[in-house]
Backbone bond lengths (Angstrom), bond angles and torsions (degrees), N, CA, C in turn:
res aa  C-N    CA-C-N  psi(-1)  N-CA   C-N-CA  omega(-1)  CA-C   N-CA-C  phi
1 M - - - 1.412 - - 1.473 111.23 -
2 S 1.342 118.90 143.79 1.407 123.88 -175.06 1.541 111.18 -101.82
3 L 1.316 119.97 4.23 1.399 124.30 -178.46 1.606 106.28 -73.70
4 V 1.299 112.63 131.62 1.481 120.22 -177.53 1.541 112.62 -111.69
5 F 1.364 118.83 124.15 1.418 121.54 177.49 1.472 109.20 -108.20
6 R 1.375 113.42 155.59 1.501 119.20 171.63 1.514 109.04 -89.35
7 V 1.312 118.45 128.42 1.434 122.13 179.05 1.520 105.99 -134.67
8 V 1.304 113.18 162.75 1.494 122.36 168.18 1.507 111.83 -108.76
9 I 1.334 115.70 122.32 1.514 117.98 -176.92 1.508 104.11 -101.99
10 A 1.437 110.14 141.24 1.482 115.40 -174.36 1.578 109.00 -74.26
11 V 1.344 119.38 -40.03 1.407 120.71 -173.42 1.561 105.63 -139.68
12 I 1.325 116.50 129.74 1.552 123.82 170.59 1.502 105.39 -133.90
13 A 1.372 114.77 118.71 1.438 119.65 179.27 1.441 106.72 -121.34
14 V 1.396 117.99 146.17 1.466 122.14 -177.54 1.536 101.03 -80.38
15 A 1.367 112.78 133.16 1.464 118.81 175.94 1.531 108.59 -79.53
16 S 1.357 110.97 130.54 1.501 118.29 178.66 1.562 114.94 -68.98
17 A 1.295 112.80 -33.81 1.484 116.18 176.36 1.504 107.98 -153.82
18 V 1.297 116.54 123.34 1.474 119.42 177.67 1.519 108.02 -129.04
19 T 1.343 114.87 125.65 1.426 120.85 -178.22 1.616 107.93 -82.65
20 P 1.216 121.83 125.14 1.436 126.23 -178.44 1.549 111.65 -72.21
21 M 1.369 113.48 69.08 1.459 117.99 179.40 1.549 110.80 -75.07
22 R 1.359 116.55 -32.30 1.473 116.23 -176.34 1.548 103.45 -152.73
23 A 1.383 109.70 162.60 1.435 117.45 -176.09 1.514 112.16 -59.70
24 Q 1.282 122.77 123.18 1.431 122.91 -175.79 1.570 109.07 -90.06
25 R 1.308 116.59 147.86 1.431 124.85 178.77 1.511 109.12 -74.34
26 G 1.343 115.85 147.79 1.420 120.52 175.11 1.426 115.80 -96.20
27 I 1.315 118.19 142.03 1.486 124.02 -177.94 1.543 105.40 -126.30
28 A 1.359 115.69 164.85 1.460 121.13 178.65 1.541 105.00 -123.50
29 V 1.376 120.59 136.51 1.407 126.38 -179.69 1.488 106.95 -120.78
30 D 1.334 117.87 151.92 1.465 121.26 175.55 1.492 113.35 -74.34
31 A 1.390 113.07 162.67 1.498 115.25 -171.14 1.524 111.03 -69.52
32 R 1.414 119.25 -31.03 1.442 121.33 176.58 1.492 110.89 -62.14
33 M 1.211 123.49 -43.92 1.373 127.87 179.91 1.538 112.29 -62.64
34 A 1.376 113.36 -45.32 1.450 119.38 -178.02 1.537 109.67 -65.96
35 E 1.338 114.16 -37.17 1.485 115.07 -179.19 1.561 111.66 -70.53
36 D 1.340 119.45 -41.11 1.454 124.87 -178.29 1.540 109.90 -65.66
37 L 1.334 119.72 -42.56 1.375 122.19 -172.77 1.562 114.51 -100.91
38 G 1.272 117.19 2.11 1.473 125.96 174.59 1.532 106.67 65.78
39 L 1.317 119.29 50.42 1.522 124.60 -179.87 1.559 107.56 -102.58
40 T 1.225 113.68 142.83 1.508 123.85 176.31 1.504 109.53 -130.26
41 V 1.324 116.52 170.63 1.430 123.22 179.76 1.511 104.93 -70.59
42 G 1.370 112.01 129.07 1.478 119.51 -178.02 1.515 114.97 103.60
43 T 1.366 113.36 -13.49 1.500 113.83 -179.32 1.463 110.17 -71.55
44 R 1.351 114.87 142.83 1.459 121.48 -179.25 1.515 108.57 -95.33
45 V 1.296 116.77 130.25 1.439 119.94 -177.95 1.506 109.53 -130.20
46 R 1.248 117.02 168.61 1.499 123.83 173.16 1.520 108.89 -119.50
47 I 1.281 118.10 125.10 1.452 125.39 -175.92 1.492 109.83 -111.96
48 S 1.386 115.54 146.18 1.480 116.90 175.20 1.507 107.12 -151.60
49 A 1.282 118.07 154.09 1.441 123.13 -175.22 1.515 111.31 -74.69
50 R 1.337 117.95 -32.37 1.488 121.59 -179.20 1.514 107.93 -138.44
51 P 1.296 117.25 154.52 1.477 120.33 -177.21 1.463 110.73 -62.52
52 G 1.349 118.35 147.05 1.419 122.61 176.79 1.486 116.40 86.76
53 E 1.370 119.38 -7.28 1.451 120.22 179.82 1.508 106.15 -96.41
54 P 1.374 112.62 150.45 1.484 118.22 -176.74 1.530 110.06 -61.16
55 G 1.340 119.59 -41.25 1.332 120.40 -178.20 1.518 116.25 72.05
56 D 1.352 116.56 -151.26 1.474 123.42 -176.53 1.451 108.29 -140.61
57 S 1.330 116.28 151.76 1.436 120.50 173.42 1.440 114.57 -94.50
58 A 1.385 117.55 147.67 1.381 124.63 -172.19 1.520 109.92 -148.64
59 T 1.268 118.77 163.97 1.458 119.93 173.94 1.564 109.47 -119.28
60 I 1.347 114.89 138.38 1.429 118.57 176.57 1.508 112.24 -72.17
61 A 1.322 114.48 113.71 1.415 120.10 -177.38 1.585 113.09 -94.30
62 A 1.326 116.49 -21.43 1.484 116.76 -176.66 1.544 105.37 -158.10
63 I 1.316 112.55 155.33 1.461 122.12 174.21 1.611 108.72 -126.52
64 Y 1.282 115.40 119.39 1.420 120.89 -172.43 1.511 112.59 -114.19
65 E 1.392 113.92 152.50 1.520 119.20 175.95 1.492 108.23 -90.35
66 R 1.251 117.59 143.40 1.474 126.64 175.07 1.528 108.77 -67.81
67 K 1.301 113.58 150.54 1.411 118.98 172.07 1.553 112.79 -77.26
68 A 1.334 116.57 159.38 1.532 120.51 178.68 1.491 107.90 -79.47
69 D 1.394 116.46 79.89 1.413 123.47 178.08 1.500 109.32 -106.01
70 P 1.334 120.77 116.98 1.452 125.20 -178.63 1.616 109.26 -64.79
71 A 1.338 117.87 -26.80 1.510 118.13 -176.30 1.562 110.07 -74.04
72 E 1.343 116.10 -15.29 1.480 116.96 -171.59 1.522 108.49 -118.04
73 V 1.303 121.04 3.68 1.491 124.25 -169.67 1.605 107.37 -66.98
74 A 1.280 118.52 -34.69 1.488 117.48 -175.05 1.463 111.44 -96.24
75 R 1.363 123.72 1.19 1.443 124.86 -176.15 1.531 107.06 -85.97
76 R 1.415 113.29 135.85 1.457 118.80 -172.36 1.527 107.74 -99.31
77 E 1.315 120.18 6.60 1.446 122.89 -175.48 1.560 109.82 -71.85
78 Y 1.294 119.37 156.28 1.417 128.21 172.50 1.519 113.04 -92.79
79 R 1.258 118.13 152.95 1.521 118.68 179.82 1.500 108.97 -127.70
80 V 1.327 115.26 139.61 1.433 124.71 178.94 1.559 108.61 -125.95
81 R 1.385 117.68 141.76 1.368 118.49 168.72 1.502 114.82 -110.89
82 L 1.302 118.34 132.16 1.472 121.03 -174.71 1.534 105.75 -128.11
83 H 1.339 112.43 168.10 1.503 118.42 169.33 1.493 108.25 -78.05
84 L 1.388 112.89 150.59 1.428 118.45 -171.27 1.584 112.16 -60.92
85 D 1.247 117.77 -44.55 1.531 118.69 178.76 1.529 108.77 -70.16
86 Q 1.299 123.39 -29.95 1.409 122.88 172.90 1.554 110.46 -66.04
87 L 1.256 116.95 -42.18 1.459 119.53 177.50 1.568 115.05 -61.99
88 Q 1.413 111.79 -40.11 1.389 114.93 177.29 1.555 116.00 -67.19
89 Q 1.292 115.28 -36.42 1.395 118.32 178.55 1.600 110.90 -70.20
90 L 1.359 115.37 -36.46 1.418 118.75 178.78 1.524 112.03 -65.81
91 L 1.340 118.82 -44.02 1.478 121.98 178.20 1.527 116.13 -85.25
92 A 1.322 114.45 -4.14 1.523 117.53 -179.37 1.502 109.20 59.48
93 L 1.316 123.53 39.13 1.351 125.41 179.90 1.552 108.42 -130.09
94 D 1.310 116.95 117.20 1.440 116.98 -179.41 1.562 111.00 -102.72
95 D 1.255 119.02 137.17 1.475 124.05 179.66 1.447 113.44 55.78
96 R 1.341 118.14 37.96 1.465 120.41 177.51 1.512 107.15 -134.09
97 V 1.314 115.44 133.71 1.431 125.20 175.52 1.470 111.61 -139.41
98 D 1.333 117.02 157.06 1.430 122.20 179.83 1.543 107.60 -83.79
99 R 1.258 118.14 -47.03 1.467 122.71 176.04 1.502 111.08 -155.44
100 F 1.272 114.56 159.31 1.482 118.07 173.15 1.572 107.94 -152.60
101 A 1.296 114.36 161.71 1.455 122.14 -174.71 1.508 110.45 -103.32
102 V 1.279 119.32 144.21 1.414 126.52 176.36 1.618 110.24 -125.99
103 G 1.278 115.53 119.13 1.501 116.49 175.92 1.487 115.92 -93.90
104 T 1.266 116.53 150.66 1.490 118.26 -178.02 1.600 105.11 -112.34
105 R 1.289 113.15 156.53 1.497 117.10 -179.05 1.519 111.03 -77.38
106 A 1.287 113.99 162.37 1.416 119.45 177.75 1.526 113.27 -60.03
107 G 1.370 117.84 128.88 1.458 122.70 178.67 1.539 109.90 95.59
108 Q 1.300 120.56 -14.54 1.411 119.37 -178.59 1.568 109.87 -85.63
109 S 1.328 111.37 148.46 1.431 118.64 -179.40 1.528 115.15 -81.79
110 I 1.279 113.72 124.04 1.511 118.69 -174.15 1.582 108.72 -71.31
111 D 1.438 114.62 -41.58 1.422 119.74 175.04 1.580 112.87 -52.28
112 S 1.293 113.95 -52.76 1.460 114.90 -179.69 1.597 115.31 -62.44
113 A 1.323 112.29 -31.81 1.434 113.65 176.79 1.524 110.10 -71.23
114 L 1.344 120.53 -35.99 1.401 121.28 176.53 1.549 108.52 -63.04
115 V 1.245 120.95 -44.92 1.462 124.23 179.52 1.517 113.06 -55.45
116 R 1.333 114.33 -45.68 1.519 120.97 -178.37 1.499 110.00 -68.74
117 I 1.325 117.74 -42.81 1.450 119.06 179.33 1.525 113.03 -64.06
118 N 1.346 114.35 -47.51 1.455 118.28 179.84 1.601 113.14 -63.21
119 H 1.318 110.53 -28.04 1.509 115.00 -177.01 1.522 108.63 -72.78
120 V 1.292 119.23 -41.24 1.507 121.15 -173.84 1.532 111.61 -94.97
121 A 1.291 115.64 -13.09 1.524 118.75 -174.66 1.492 109.67 -81.59
122 F 1.332 114.57 151.56 1.470 121.44 172.51 1.519 109.17 -136.03
123 G 1.236 120.54 125.84 1.490 127.77 177.48 1.464 117.01 95.00
124 F 1.319 118.25 -0.60 1.415 122.93 175.43 1.502 110.93 -152.72
125 R 1.238 120.38 166.39 1.456 124.34 -175.53 1.553 107.88 -138.44
126 A 1.396 113.16 139.85 1.463 117.65 -179.19 1.553 112.12 -95.79
127 H 1.300 112.19 144.08 1.413 118.57 -179.91 1.509 112.04 -135.88
128 K 1.284 119.86 154.31 1.460 122.63 175.14 1.517 108.83 -66.76
129 S 1.273 115.93 143.17 1.492 123.65 177.21 1.540 104.98 -64.52
130 R 1.275 119.93 -36.65 1.505 119.06 179.14 1.534 111.42 -64.21
131 D 1.343 117.07 -36.12 1.503 120.92 -176.34 1.628 105.44 -71.79
132 V 1.321 112.81 -38.47 1.466 116.42 -177.33 1.607 110.13 -67.29
133 A 1.359 115.13 -36.16 1.465 116.77 -179.34 1.611 108.16 -73.61
134 V 1.353 117.07 -35.06 1.400 117.83 175.29 1.568 114.24 -61.91
135 Q 1.368 111.33 -41.55 1.475 115.19 179.75 1.450 112.52 -69.43
136 S 1.336 121.02 -33.72 1.469 121.99 178.20 1.526 115.85 -77.66
137 S 1.323 115.06 -14.56 1.435 121.12 -175.28 1.554 113.12 -106.05
138 R 1.307 119.44 20.20 1.476 123.25 -179.70 1.540 108.67 -62.75
139 T 1.313 116.19 -36.14 1.510 114.62 -178.39 1.571 111.13 -64.33
140 F 1.273 112.36 -39.28 1.414 116.64 -178.20 1.572 113.99 -69.57
141 R 1.438 113.87 -31.77 1.393 117.83 174.78 1.628 110.22 -65.00
142 V 1.240 115.73 -39.60 1.412 121.33 175.49 1.509 113.78 -58.23
143 V 1.378 110.26 -45.80 1.537 116.27 176.56 1.512 109.78 -61.63
144 E 1.350 119.15 -41.90 1.369 122.99 -178.05 1.558 110.79 -62.14
145 R 1.270 116.61 -48.14 1.500 120.16 172.93 1.522 113.30 -55.59
146 F 1.340 115.11 -41.29 1.439 117.04 177.61 1.561 115.20 -64.02
147 H 1.337 110.48 -37.13 1.526 117.26 174.47 1.508 109.39 -67.59
148 T 1.257 119.85 -40.22 1.495 122.32 -177.17 1.535 106.11 -66.57
149 A 1.283 123.76 -41.56 1.385 124.74 177.61 1.512 112.59 -63.54
150 I 1.320 116.89 -44.16 1.492 118.51 171.67 1.455 113.46 -58.22
151 G 1.343 116.38 -43.25 1.483 118.23 -179.87 1.529 113.13 -61.67
152 I 1.380 115.92 -42.20 1.482 118.52 178.45 1.461 110.01 -61.74
153 I 1.361 120.73 -44.77 1.466 124.20 -177.12 1.632 108.11 -65.18
154 T 1.326 115.93 -41.10 1.391 120.56 175.92 1.559 113.69 -56.81
155 V 1.279 114.34 -46.54 1.525 122.22 -179.03 1.433 110.71 -64.85
156 V 1.332 118.80 -42.45 1.484 122.79 -179.31 1.526 109.58 -65.57
157 A 1.343 113.61 -46.60 1.449 115.89 -176.97 1.555 109.38 -70.78
158 S 1.321 120.00 -31.01 1.499 122.19 175.29 1.532 108.75 -66.28
159 A 1.315 121.30 -42.57 1.298 123.71 -178.91 1.597 114.79 -61.61
160 V 1.321 110.57 -41.46 1.519 118.95 177.92 1.516 107.30 -67.09
161 F 1.264 121.22 -42.24 1.505 128.02 179.15 1.497 108.49 -59.12
162 L 1.370 114.61 -49.00 1.435 119.94 -176.52 1.485 113.19 -64.14
163 L 1.364 115.28 -39.13 1.516 119.26 -178.42 1.553 105.67 -68.68
164 C 1.261 121.21 -43.95 1.381 121.16 -177.98 1.587 110.97 -66.81
165 L 1.292 120.28 -37.37 1.382 124.39 175.64 1.545 111.41 -61.60
166 L 1.255 117.67 -46.12 1.472 121.67 178.42 1.512 111.50 -67.24
167 L 1.329 118.00 -37.33 1.442 117.99 178.86 1.515 112.52 -65.91
168 L 1.349 116.23 -38.25 1.427 119.25 173.41 1.479 114.43 -66.98
169 S 1.338 116.51 -40.23 1.465 119.39 178.83 1.507 114.06 -66.72
170 V 1.319 116.14 -36.35 1.489 122.56 178.38 1.556 108.80 -71.55
171 E 1.382 114.25 -40.42 1.450 119.75 -177.89 1.488 110.55 -59.43
172 E 1.385 118.99 -39.46 1.459 121.83 -178.59 1.454 112.66 -68.36
173 R 1.330 122.00 -15.98 1.395 127.76 178.81 1.528 112.09 -102.92
174 R 1.242 118.74 33.15 1.456 122.76 178.64 1.499 112.38 -62.08
175 R 1.296 116.79 -45.81 1.487 118.44 -175.97 1.552 109.75 -69.96
176 D 1.328 118.37 -36.20 1.456 122.90 178.27 1.546 106.83 -59.89
177 I 1.363 118.51 -48.97 1.453 123.50 -173.56 1.562 106.92 -66.05
178 A 1.439 113.44 -41.63 1.488 114.91 -179.22 1.467 110.65 -62.76
179 A 1.376 119.26 -38.19 1.481 119.75 179.97 1.485 112.43 -62.42
180 L 1.405 112.94 -42.16 1.509 117.69 175.63 1.515 112.95 -59.54
181 R 1.366 115.42 -39.61 1.408 114.71 -178.17 1.572 110.38 -72.76
182 L 1.311 119.82 -33.38 1.437 120.56 178.66 1.482 111.59 -73.05
183 M 1.318 120.49 -16.36 1.496 124.34 175.45 1.577 110.52 -81.99
184 G 1.423 115.72 -4.19 1.336 116.48 179.71 1.610 118.35 97.62
185 I 1.310 109.08 4.39 1.495 112.93 177.66 1.560 109.64 -78.58
186 S 1.286 114.59 135.14 1.443 118.10 -172.66 1.512 114.27 -74.47
187 R 1.336 115.76 166.00 1.489 119.17 -175.99 1.563 110.52 -66.23
188 A 1.334 109.32 -38.74 1.581 115.13 -177.87 1.479 111.50 -61.36
189 T 1.435 118.12 -37.73 1.402 122.79 178.89 1.523 115.74 -64.23
190 V 1.384 108.11 -39.41 1.521 119.41 -177.65 1.606 106.43 -66.98
191 V 1.292 110.85 -48.45 1.524 116.25 -177.40 1.579 106.82 -65.59
192 R 1.280 121.46 -34.22 1.460 122.66 -177.54 1.568 108.84 -67.76
193 A 1.385 113.65 -39.12 1.482 114.93 179.79 1.451 110.46 -64.33
194 I 1.368 116.51 -37.93 1.471 120.87 -175.22 1.546 106.76 -69.48
195 V 1.323 116.44 -40.12 1.449 118.36 -176.76 1.584 110.35 -69.02
196 I 1.286 116.07 -36.55 1.505 120.19 178.56 1.571 106.24 -67.77
197 E 1.184 121.66 -39.33 1.435 125.11 179.56 1.570 107.30 -61.65
198 A 1.311 113.95 -52.07 1.531 122.68 -179.27 1.533 109.87 -55.49
199 A 1.350 114.38 -43.10 1.511 120.91 -178.90 1.534 112.23 -65.43
200 I 1.280 113.56 -40.19 1.471 120.01 178.19 1.558 111.98 -64.89
201 V 1.355 117.07 -44.41 1.416 125.90 172.74 1.454 112.75 -55.44
202 S 1.353 115.65 -48.59 1.468 122.34 -177.78 1.486 108.74 -64.90
203 L 1.376 121.55 -40.94 1.402 122.81 -177.82 1.533 109.33 -65.49
204 I 1.376 117.21 -46.20 1.392 120.44 -179.38 1.535 111.61 -62.97
205 G 1.366 118.14 -36.99 1.411 120.97 175.91 1.555 113.31 -65.39
206 S 1.399 112.36 -35.39 1.513 117.08 179.77 1.552 109.91 -65.02
207 L 1.392 114.90 -42.38 1.377 117.91 177.19 1.546 117.65 -62.27
208 L 1.320 111.10 -41.31 1.514 117.25 176.12 1.532 108.06 -67.42
209 G 1.291 120.59 -41.98 1.495 121.56 -179.71 1.481 108.97 -64.72
210 A 1.349 120.40 -38.52 1.460 121.62 178.32 1.556 113.09 -63.66
211 G 1.316 113.85 -40.45 1.429 119.02 177.82 1.460 111.80 -65.74
212 I 1.373 118.62 -44.94 1.505 121.57 175.42 1.492 113.12 -59.95
213 G 1.394 114.25 -42.48 1.491 120.67 178.72 1.517 109.73 -61.63
214 W 1.391 115.51 -43.62 1.480 116.08 -176.66 1.519 109.42 -66.04
215 I 1.261 125.43 -41.85 1.405 129.68 176.06 1.475 108.24 -59.21
216 A 1.362 118.70 -51.01 1.396 119.20 -178.92 1.508 114.18 -62.54
217 S 1.209 116.28 -35.80 1.587 116.03 177.52 1.483 111.00 -71.73
218 L 1.293 119.97 -30.60 1.450 120.36 169.89 1.498 113.38 -62.09
219 L 1.275 117.74 -45.85 1.460 121.71 176.96 1.505 113.74 -63.70
220 V 1.368 114.83 -43.55 1.466 115.50 -179.57 1.502 113.15 -65.20
221 N 1.363 116.86 -43.73 1.458 120.74 177.99 1.501 113.08 -59.24
222 A 1.407 111.96 -44.92 1.471 114.37 -178.67 1.491 112.57 -62.02
223 H 1.312 116.61 -40.31 1.512 119.55 178.31 1.490 116.23 -65.45
224 F 1.324 115.88 -50.07 1.484 120.16 -174.66 1.471 110.33 -79.37
225 Q 1.305 119.90 -28.00 1.477 115.72 178.29 1.482 112.46 -73.35
226 Q 1.391 115.39 -25.81 1.422 122.94 174.58 1.496 112.45 -75.85
227 L 1.406 115.30 -38.02 1.424 121.72 179.12 1.423 110.81 -66.98
228 Y 1.257 119.51 -50.13 1.579 121.87 -177.42 1.456 112.66 -93.64
229 R 1.345 116.55 -3.64 1.492 120.90 -178.33 1.595 110.79 47.48
230 T 1.292 111.28 66.93 1.467 118.04 -177.77 1.538 105.97 -143.99
231 P 1.386 117.22 152.46 1.360 117.15 174.41 1.594 116.20 -87.05
232 L 1.348 112.39 7.98 1.463 118.90 -175.25 1.552 107.26 -65.36
233 V 1.315 112.62 140.73 1.572 123.94 179.79 1.494 103.51 -89.47
234 F 1.339 120.06 116.55 1.369 125.65 179.70 1.571 114.23 -88.37
235 A 1.327 113.81 -32.77 1.513 122.10 178.54 1.441 108.65 -134.01
236 L 1.341 119.47 137.32 1.466 123.75 -171.24 1.492 107.23 -145.04
237 L 1.364 117.22 131.41 1.492 121.38 177.91 1.567 98.19 -117.48
238 T 1.249 117.33 110.14 1.512 125.62 178.46 1.481 109.62 -104.53
239 P 1.315 115.23 157.01 1.509 119.24 179.58 1.558 112.59 -56.41
240 Q 1.357 115.94 -32.56 1.560 122.53 177.10 1.484 108.15 -62.01
241 I 1.425 115.16 -49.04 1.418 113.94 178.97 1.528 117.57 -65.92
242 F 1.330 112.96 -33.59 1.465 116.12 176.29 1.497 112.94 -68.58
243 A 1.384 119.50 -42.19 1.456 123.61 172.20 1.459 111.93 -57.95
244 F 1.355 118.51 -46.12 1.525 122.37 -179.90 1.531 110.61 -61.16
245 A 1.384 115.85 -44.42 1.475 116.15 -178.26 1.523 109.81 -69.32
246 T 1.290 116.99 -44.14 1.511 119.04 178.12 1.476 112.71 -56.69
247 G 1.380 117.62 -49.22 1.400 123.34 -179.28 1.543 112.66 -59.64
248 L 1.358 117.36 -45.40 1.380 123.27 174.64 1.541 115.21 -60.44
249 S 1.343 115.39 -42.14 1.467 118.58 178.13 1.491 109.90 -67.90
250 L 1.361 121.83 -37.18 1.422 121.07 178.04 1.580 109.27 -68.03
251 I 1.263 119.72 -40.03 1.427 121.88 177.13 1.538 110.37 -58.22
252 L 1.279 116.78 -53.89 1.439 123.63 -178.68 1.480 111.40 -58.02
253 G 1.321 115.21 -48.02 1.480 120.66 178.88 1.466 115.21 -59.70
254 I 1.393 113.07 -47.96 1.523 115.36 -179.42 1.554 108.84 -67.82
255 G 1.310 117.40 -39.48 1.536 115.05 177.21 1.486 114.56 -64.55
256 S 1.307 115.86 -40.52 1.433 118.24 177.92 1.505 112.60 -69.61
257 G 1.281 120.51 -35.99 1.478 124.59 176.18 1.529 111.05 -67.36
258 A 1.338 117.88 -41.04 1.482 119.60 178.13 1.482 110.50 -69.37
259 A 1.392 121.81 -38.03 1.400 124.02 175.12 1.560 115.40 -61.38
260 A 1.357 112.79 -41.78 1.488 119.08 -176.24 1.525 105.49 -76.21
261 G 1.293 120.42 -34.68 1.481 118.88 -175.45 1.560 109.80 -75.44
262 W 1.253 118.75 -40.76 1.499 120.40 -176.87 1.579 107.78 -74.29
263 R 1.287 117.72 -28.09 1.493 117.04 172.49 1.441 112.36 -64.33
264 L 1.261 120.87 -32.15 1.449 124.28 -177.75 1.516 114.32 -88.54
265 V 1.318 123.17 -36.03 1.344 127.33 -177.54 1.594 113.47 -77.89
266 K 1.345 113.48 -14.22 1.424 116.53 177.19 1.527 112.48 -71.74
267 S 1.316 118.31 -20.25 1.378 124.61 177.51 1.623 108.64 -78.95
268 S 1.303 114.24 154.79 1.489 119.42 177.55 1.544 110.24 -70.86
269 P 1.456 119.87 146.95 1.348 117.91 175.95 1.534 114.14 -52.80
270 L 1.366 119.83 -41.95 1.449 122.76 -175.55 1.570 108.91 -62.54
271 S 1.265 116.12 -39.89 1.555 113.76 179.11 1.552 112.30 -69.15
272 L 1.393 114.32 -29.60 1.444 115.65 173.11 1.484 114.42 -65.35
273 M 1.350 115.68 -31.84 1.443 124.41 177.89 1.462 113.25 -73.01
274 G 1.255 115.43 -12.81 1.525 121.26 -173.60 1.464 116.62 89.28
275 R 1.318 119.29 15.58 1.499 122.57 -179.86 1.477 108.58 -116.60
């Protein structure tokens, strides 16, 4: 049979000398295992289901890269792909599997297929692949909520800090604003100037923050992808994230500038001059 299953083998040792008495079966190993054990395509190995067993000899026919699966990123186990009949002989188990996947044709109802399979099946139960993925990714959902909470706290703290900074900045320019008011410039014009200045500062801060975030994401991905030897992206700065951060920064900056400006122009110019 040409069907290939992913399995985890307990022990795989390179055979020091194998006499080519018969055609050996080909197996595929992941790139992490090939790198750690110095395996290449064409290397002859001996595989066994448990340590100490003689097992069977095979030839490495391919080396494959793992997919970017968050559920497997921290696992240190090696993975080997064998033909189905080869796997059954190795494990001495006939017609027994832990799990298998069934695909439905386009337009067919997955729910009705689940009902029919569970109705006639005995000894196992069918589940949607989406439900299995959600069940196995609960840890990541908790981490996501934790990051969301940290983000909300950071945004609130940043808004308070920005408002205080603008209040102090505008407060130091009391005499300048009083002079503008005495020259006949309206309150709305003064507030508009403060708001424009706050918006420009917020935009520049967003660009600097995006640059720092992009560089940080490159460093994080380079470190953890090398550490776990996976193509999984750990930090990502997308255009949507940049647009959201920039929009939020402008909203907070404009709001804080308007609040600081109106707080100051409500006072009379003479009081701002200290008289």
